[in-house]
Each structure stands twice: as structure tokens, then as C-alpha cells.
PAZAPA-4460 file (N, C-alpha, C; in steps of 0.05 Angstrom, whole numbers, plus 32768, in hexadecimal, padded with zeros to 4 digits):
% residues 182
    n_x    n_y    n_z   ca_x   ca_y   ca_z    c_x    c_y    c_z   seq   type   mol
   8084   83FC   8524   8078   83EF   850C   807C   83D1   850D     1      G     A
   8072   83C3   84F9   8075   83A6   84F9   8092   839E   84F6     2      P     A
   8099   8387   8500   80B5   837F   84FF   80B8   836B   84E7     3      S     A
   80D0   8369   84DE   80D7   8357   84C9   80E5   833F   84D5     4      L     A
   80DA   8328   84D2   80E5   830F   84DD   80F1   82FE   84C7     5      S     A
   810A   82F9   84C8   8117   82E9   84B4   8116   82CB   84BA     6      L     A
   810E   82C4   84D2   810E   82A8   84DA   80F3   829D   84E2     7      F     A
   80E0   82AC   84E9   80C7   82A1   84F1   80C3   82A0   850F     8      G     A
   80AA   829A   8517   80A2   829C   8533   80B1   8289   8545     9      K     A
   80B8   8271   853C   80C3   825D   854E   80E2   825C   854D    10      N     A
   80EE   8272   8543   810B   8271   8540   811A   8277   855A    11      S     A
   810C   8282   856E   8119   828A   8586   8124   82A6   8585    12      G     A
   8121   82B3   856E   812B   82CE   856B   8114   82E2   856E    13      L     A
   811A   82FA   8576   8104   830E   8579   80F9   8316   855E    14      S     A
   80E2   8323   855E   80D6   832C   8545   80E5   8342   8537    15      D     A
   80F1   8354   8547   8100   836A   853B   811D   8362   8538    16      G     A
   812C   8372   8529   8148   836D   8527   8155   8374   8541    17      F     A
   816B   8366   8548   8177   836B   8562   8182   8387   8563    18      P     A
   8181   8393   857A   818C   83AE   857E   81AA   83AC   8578    19      A     A
   81B4   83C1   856C   81D1   83C2   8566   81E1   83C1   8580    20      A     A
   81D4   83CA   8597   81E2   83C9   85B0   81E9   83AD   85B8    21      S     A
   81D8   839A   85AF   81DD   837E   85B5   81F6   8374   85A5    22      A     A
   81FC   8383   8590   8213   837C   857F   822A   8390   8584    23      C     A
   8229   83A0   8599   823E   83B3   859F   8238   83CF   8596    24      G     A
   8222   83D5   8589   821B   83EF   8580   8207   83FD   8592    25      G     A
   81FC   8413   8589   81E8   8421   8599   81CE   8426   858C    26      S     A
   81CA   841C   8573   81B1   8421   8565   819A   8410   8571    27      E     A
   8182   841A   856C   816A   840B   8575   8166   83F3   8562    28      K     A
   8155   83E0   856B   814E   83CA   855A   8141   83D4   8540    29      A     A
   8148   83C7   8529   813E   83D0   8510   8123   83C1   850B    30      M     A
   810F   83D0   8503   80F4   83C6   84FD   80EF   83CA   84DF    31      R     A
   80DC   83BB   84D5   80D5   83BD   84B8   80D1   83DA   84AF    32      L     A
   80C4   83EA   84C0   80BF   8406   84B9   80D9   8416   84B7    33      G     A
   80EF   840C   84C3   8108   841B   84C1   8117   8415   84A7    34      D     A
   810F   8401   8499   811D   83F9   8480   8112   840A   8469    35      I     A
   8122   841C   845E   811A   842D   8449   8128   8428   842F    36      L     A
   813D   8418   842F   814D   8413   8417   8158   83F6   8419    37      A     A
   8161   83EC   8402   816C   83D1   8401   8184   83CF   8414    38      V     A
   8194   83E3   8416   81AB   83E3   8428   81A3   83E0   8445    39      E     A
   818C   83EC   844D   8182   83E9   8468   817B   83CC   846D    40      D     A
   816F   83BF   8459   8167   83A3   845C   8180   8392   845E    41      L     A
   8195   8398   844E   81AE   8389   844F   81BB   838B   846B    42      R     A
   81BC   83A4   8476   81C8   83A7   8490   81B8   8398   84A6    43      R     A
   819D   8399   84A3   818C   838A   84B7   8191   836C   84B5    44      A     A
   8193   8362   849D   8198   8345   8499   81B3   833E   84A4    45      A     A
   81C7   834F   84A0   81E2   8349   84AA   81E2   8347   84C9    46      K     A
   81D2   8358   84D6   81D0   8357   84F3   81C1   833E   84FC    47      R     A
   81AD   8336   84ED   819A   8322   84F6   81A2   8305   84EF    48      R     A
   81AE   8301   84D8   81B3   82E6   84CE   81CE   82DB   84D9    49      L     A
   81CF   82C1   84DC   81E9   82B5   84E2   81FD   82BC   84CC    50      P     A
   8216   82C1   84D3   822A   82CA   84BF   822B   82B9   84A6    51      R     A
   822B   829F   84A9   822C   828D   8491   8216   8292   847E    52      L     A
   81FD   8295   8488   81E6   829A   8476   81E7   82B6   846A    53      L     A
   81EF   82CA   8479   81F2   82E5   846D   8207   82E5   8457    54      F     A
   821D   82D8   845C   8232   82D8   8447   822A   82C8   842F    55      E     A
   8219   82B4   8432   820E   82A5   841C   81FD   82B7   840A    56      L     A
   81ED   82C8   8417   81DC   82DB   8408   81ED   82F2   83FC    57      I     A
   81FF   82FC   840B   820F   8313   8403   8223   830E   83ED    58      E     A
   822C   82F5   83EB   8242   82F0   83D8   8239   82E7   83BD    59      S     A
   824C   82E5   83AB   8248   82DC   8390   825B   82C5   838A    60      G     A
   8259   82B9   8373   826A   82A3   836C   8286   82AC   8363    61      V     A
   8299   829B   8365   82B4   829F   835C   82BF   82BA   8366    62      E     A
   82C7   82CC   8355   82D3   82E5   835E   82BE   82FB   8362    63      S     A
   82A5   82F4   8361   828E   8306   8365   828D   831C   8350    64      E     A
   8298   8318   8338   8297   832C   8323   827B   8331   831A    65      R     A
   826B   831C   8317   824F   8320   830F   823F   8330   8323    66      G     A
   8244   832B   833D   8237   833A   8352   823E   8357   8350    67      L     A
   8258   835D   834C   8261   8379   834A   8255   8386   8332    68      L     A
   8254   8378   831B   8248   8384   8303   822A   8389   8307    69      R     A
   821C   8377   8314   81FF   837B   831A   81FB   8394   832B    70      N     A
   820B   8397   8340   8208   83AE   8352   820E   83C8   8342    71      R     A
   8223   83C8   8332   822A   83E0   8322   8213   83E7   830F    72      A     A
   8207   83D2   8303   81F1   83D7   82F0   81D9   83E4   82FE    73      A     A
   81D3   83DA   8316   81BC   83E6   8325   81C3   8403   832E    74      F     A
   81DC   8408   8334   81E3   8422   833E   81E3   8437   8327    75      E     A
   81E3   842E   830E   81E1   8441   82F8   81C5   844C   82F4    76      R     A
   81B1   8441   8302   8195   8449   82FF   818C   8457   8318    77      H     A
   817A   846A   8315   816E   8478   832B   8150   8476   8329    78      T     A
   8143   846F   833E   8126   8470   833F   811D   848C   8346    79      L     A
   810C   8497   8335   8102   84B2   8339   80E5   84B1   8342    80      L     A
   80DF   84B7   835B   80C3   84B6   8364   80B3   84CC   8356    81      P     A
   809A   84C6   8350   8088   84D9   8345   8072   84DD   8359    82      R     A
   806E   84F6   8362   805A   84FC   8376   8041   8507   8369    83      Y     A
   802B   8503   8377   8011   850E   836E   8009   8504   8352    84      M     A
   800F   84EB   834D   8008   84DF   8333   7FF4   84C9   8338    85      V     A
   7FDF   84C8   8329   7FCA   84B3   832C   7FD5   8498   8323    86      D     A
   7FD8   8486   8335   7FE2   846B   832F   7FCD   8456   8332    87      V     A
   7FB4   845E   8333   7F9E   844B   8338   7F9A   8438   8320    88      S     A
   7FA4   843F   8308   7FA0   842F   82F1   7FBA   8425   82E4    89      R     A
   7FCE   8422   82F4   7FE8   8418   82EA   7FE5   83FA   82E5    90      I     A
   7FEF   83F1   82CE   7FEE   83D4   82C8   800A   83CB   82C1    91      D     A
   8016   83BB   82D2   8031   83B1   82CE   8031   8395   82C0    92      L     A
   8019   838C   82B8   8017   8371   82AB   802B   836F   8294    93      A     A
   8039   8358   8294   804F   8354   8281   804D   8338   8276    94      T     A
   804D   8335   825B   804E   831B   824F   806A   8310   8250    95      P     A
   806C   82F7   8258   8087   82EA   825A   8083   82CC   8256    96      L     A
   8090   82C1   8242   808F   82A4   823C   8073   829A   8238    97      L     A
   8063   82A9   822A   8048   82A1   8223   8033   82A5   8239    98      G     A
   803A   82B1   824F   8027   82B7   8264   8029   82D4   826C    99      E     A
   8013   82E0   8275   8014   82FB   827E   8015   82FB   829D   100      T     A
   8029   8309   82A7   802D   830A   82C4   8026   8326   82CE   101      H     A
   801F   8329   82E7   8017   8343   82F3   802C   8358   82F3   102      A     A
   8046   8350   82F1   805C   8363   82F2   8073   8357   82E3   103      A     A
   8086   8368   82DB   809D   835F   82CB   80B4   8353   82DB   104      P     A
   80AD   8346   82F1   80C1   8338   8302   80B4   8321   8310   105      F     A
   80C5   8310   831C   80BA   82FA   832B   80CC   82F4   8343   106      G     A
   80C7   82DF   8351   80D7   82D7   8368   80ED   82C5   835D   107      V     A
   8105   82CE   8360   811D   82C0   8355   8123   82A7   8365   108      A     A
   8131   8294   8358   8138   827B   8366   814D   8281   837C   109      P     A
   8147   8279   8394   8159   827C   83AB   815A   8261   83B9   110      T     A
   816F   8252   83B3   8171   8237   83BC   8171   8233   83DA   111      G     A
   817A   8247   83E8   817E   8244   8405   8169   8254   8415   112      F     A
   8153   825C   8408   813E   826C   8416   8134   825D   842F   113      A     A
   8132   8242   842D   8129   8232   8443   813C   8232   845B   114      G     A
   8155   823A   8456   8168   823D   846D   8163   8257   847C   115      L     A
   8158   826A   846E   8154   8285   847A   8139   8286   8489   116      L     A
   8126   8277   847F   810C   8276   848D   80FE   825C   8486   117      R     A
   80F4   824E   849A   80E6   8235   8496   80CF   823A   8483   118      R     A
   80CB   8228   846F   80B6   822A   845C   80B7   8242   8449   119      D     A
   80CF   824E   8446   80D2   8266   8436   80C8   8261   8419   120      A     A
   80D0   824B   840D   80C7   8246   83F1   80A9   8244   83EF   121      D     A
   809C   8238   8402   807F   8237   8402   8073   8253   8403   122      F     A
   807D   8263   8415   8073   827E   8419   8078   828F   8400   123      M     A
   8090   828D   83F4   8096   829C   83DC   8084   8294   83C5   124      L     A
   8080   827A   83C1   806F   8270   83AB   8053   827A   83AF   125      A     A
   8048   8278   83C7   802D   8281   83CC   802A   829F   83C7   126      K     A
   803D   82AE   83D0   803C   82CB   83CC   803E   82D2   83AE   127      A     A
   804F   82C5   839F   8051   82CA   8383   8037   82C4   8374   128      A     A
   802B   82AD   837B   8012   82A6   836E   7FFC   82BA   8375   129      V     A
   7FFC   82C3   838E   7FE7   82D6   8398   7FE8   82F0   8388   130      A     A
   8000   82F9   8381   8002   8313   8373   8006   830F   8355   131      V     A
   8007   82F7   834B   8009   82F2   832E   8024   82F5   8321   132      G     A
   8039   82F0   8330   8054   82F2   8324   8061   82D6   8324   133      I     A
   8075   82D1   8313   8081   82B7   8313   8091   82B0   832D   134      P     A
   8091   8297   8334   80A1   828D   8349   80B4   8279   833D   135      F     A
   80CE   827B   8343   80E2   8269   8338   80EE   8259   834F   136      I     A
   80EA   823F   8350   80F6   822E   8365   8112   8226   835C   137      L     A
   8125   8229   836E   8140   8221   8368   8143   8203   836B   138      S     A
   8153   81F7   8359   8159   81DB   835B   8169   81D5   8374   139      G     A
   8174   81E9   8381   8183   81E6   839A   8172   81EC   83B2   140      A     A
   8158   81EF   83AE   8146   81F5   83C4   8145   81DF   83D9   141      S     A
   813E   81E6   83F1   813A   81D1   8406   811F   81C5   8403   142      V     A
   810D   81D1   83F3   80F3   81C6   83ED   80F3   81B6   83D3   143      A     A
   80E5   81A0   83D1   80E4   8190   83B9   80D0   819C   83A5   144      A     A
   80D5   8197   838B   80C2   81A1   8377   80A5   8196   837C   145      P     A
   80A3   817E   8386   8089   8172   838B   807A   8181   83A1   146      E     A
   8088   818E   83B3   807C   819D   83C9   8072   81B8   83C0   147      E     A
   8081   81C5   83AE   807C   81E1   83A6   806C   81E2   838D   148      I     A
   806F   81CF   837B   8061   81D0   8361   8043   81D5   8362   149      G     A
   8035   81C7   8373   8018   81CB   8375   8010   81E8   837D   150      P     A
   8021   81F5   838C   801B   8211   8394   801D   8223   837C   151      I     A
   802F   821E   836A   8034   822F   8353   801E   8230   833E   152      G     A
   800A   8220   8341   7FF3   8220   832F   7FFB   821F   8312   153      A     A
   8010   820F   830C   8018   820C   82F0   8027   8224   82E5   154      G     A
   802D   8238   82F6   803B   8250   82EC   8057   8253   82F8   155      K     A
   805F   8241   8309   8079   8242   8315   808E   8237   8302   156      A     A
   80A6   8241   8305   80BC   8238   82F4   80D0   8229   8306   157      W     A
   80E0   8219   82F9   80F4   8209   8308   8110   820F   82FD   158      Y     A
   8122   8217   830F   813E   821D   8307   814F   8205   8310   159      H     A
   8159   81F7   82FD   8167   81DE   8304   8185   81E0   82FD   160      F     A
   8194   81CF   830A   81B0   81CD   8305   81B5   81B1   82F8   161      Y     A
   81BE   81B1   82DF   81C2   8197   82D2   81D7   8186   82E0   162      P     A
   81D1   816D   82E3   81E4   815B   82F0   81F7   814F   82DB   163      A     A
   820D   8145   82E4   8220   8138   82D1   8213   811F   82C5   164      M     A
   8202   8112   82D4   81F4   80FA   82CB   81DA   8102   82BE   165      D     A
   81D7   80FD   82A5   81BF   8105   8296   81A5   80FA   82A2   166      R     A
   81A7   80E2   82AD   818F   80D6   82B9   8185   80E6   82D1   167      A     A
   8197   80F1   82E0   8190   8102   82F7   8183   811B   82EE   168      I     A
   818E   8127   82D9   8183   8140   82CD   8167   813A   82C3   169      T     A
   8163   8125   82B4   8149   811E   82A9   8135   8119   82C0   170      D     A
   813D   810C   82D5   812B   8107   82EC   8123   8122   82F9   171      D     A
   8137   8134   82FC   8132   814E   8308   811D   815D   82F8   172      Q     A
   8120   815E   82DE   810E   816C   82CD   80F2   815F   82CC   173      L     A
   80F1   8145   82CC   80D8   8137   82CC   80C8   813D   82E6   174      K     A
   80D6   813C   82FD   80C9   8141   8316   80BE   815E   8317   175      R     A
   80CE   8171   830D   80C4   818D   830C   80AC   818F   82F9   176      A     A
   80AE   8184   82E1   8098   8186   82CE   807F   8179   82D9   177      W     A
   8081   8161   82E4   806B   8152   82F0   805E   8161   8307   178      D     A
   806E   8173   8314   8064   8182   832B   8057   819C   8323   179      S     A
   8057   81A2   8309   804A   81BA   82FF   805C   81D1   82F8   180      G     A
   8076   81CD   82F9   8089   81E2   82F2   808C   81E5   82D4   181      F     A
   8094   81FC   82CB   8099   8201   82AF   80B6   8206   82AB   182      R     A
***
């Protein structure tokens, strides 16, 4: 099947995940078609990414209590597949903050996405716009609001970190607003 590339064509890495035998195991290389659950994706990323980047994704702040609570909350729910049900007219459109979006979720702010794949914020913003869901650019992104804002078509949001200096915060918000962020 098609492979999942976390770095892009010019990274010097193969398109598929490295075989576990290259890391001391005996499993075959993991392909996108082999990923059936979030845990499969996590294991593939752990094999593929440099340790520092994987740990950045895998960890939470301080004692990681929020991360643990989030995982426990998700584990309390079970997705129940429904077979042989007509889904041709399903509408997930959801009003949020005065706009209707195609689904009740969006692309969350990930400040280091550009470290994982070149132009990641551009690709995520374009994909979100294409399917009609919100894109939220992190104030810690490697891409500037001026670069991403025009892609968001006035529907992208900006997640910022207030600075100690009010003038810096004001400048940050002005740049985001002038670039089309909400």
C-alpha cells in the first residue's frame, strides 16, 4: 500500500517506515495500510522520528497530569461501528463561533509541525480549508502568520502566547489579525 512519510521526499529517508530489523527487531517495514489504530501510528512515529522530536510529541507539560487525564477520558469511550447503514446523507456541519464548519473539529495548533515536515503548517492549512474545517496556527509555529493567513481564507484561527511585554503581545495580535486570522 502507500507509505506514510513524516519527512517528505528530500529528507533522505525511505518512503516506508524502517524495518524493525534495522532497529534490532524482525518486523517488516510499516506502511500506511498497516496502521489500523492510533497506537499503531504512535509506534510507527517512535521508530521513524528522531528521539527528541518523538518525545516532544509524546510528552506533556510539567508532571503530565493533563496528558494522563486526557488519555483516561478517551479510554472511557468506545467507538461502535455500524455496518450496512446508509451514510450517503450524513451531515457533520457544526456552527462554531458564528461560522458553520464541515465537521465538529479542526486542525489543532502544533507549534513544531514544521520540525516534523517541511511546510507542514502550509499543508495543514490548505487541507483544512479544502475540507471546510478550522485551522489553528500556533504562536510557536515555525511559519509566520503572514505566510499562513492568506491560505486560511479568513477562517483560520491564531493561538498565541501572551508576552510579558504588552507591546509584543499587541504586535503579535495585530500581525495575526492583519493576516486574516480570527
